[in-house]
C-alpha positions, 0 to 999 in steps of 0.5 A: 503464503501465496504471492497474491495474499502477500501482494494485496496488503502490500499494494493497499499499504503503498496506496495509503502511504502515497495518500498520506505523503500527498496530504503531507505536501 
């Protein structure tokens, strides 16, 4: 439960969300 293992998926999720949002525009 380190910060690295918790931040990595979060960063990927943010990138995916931004991609979906930009495509929605």
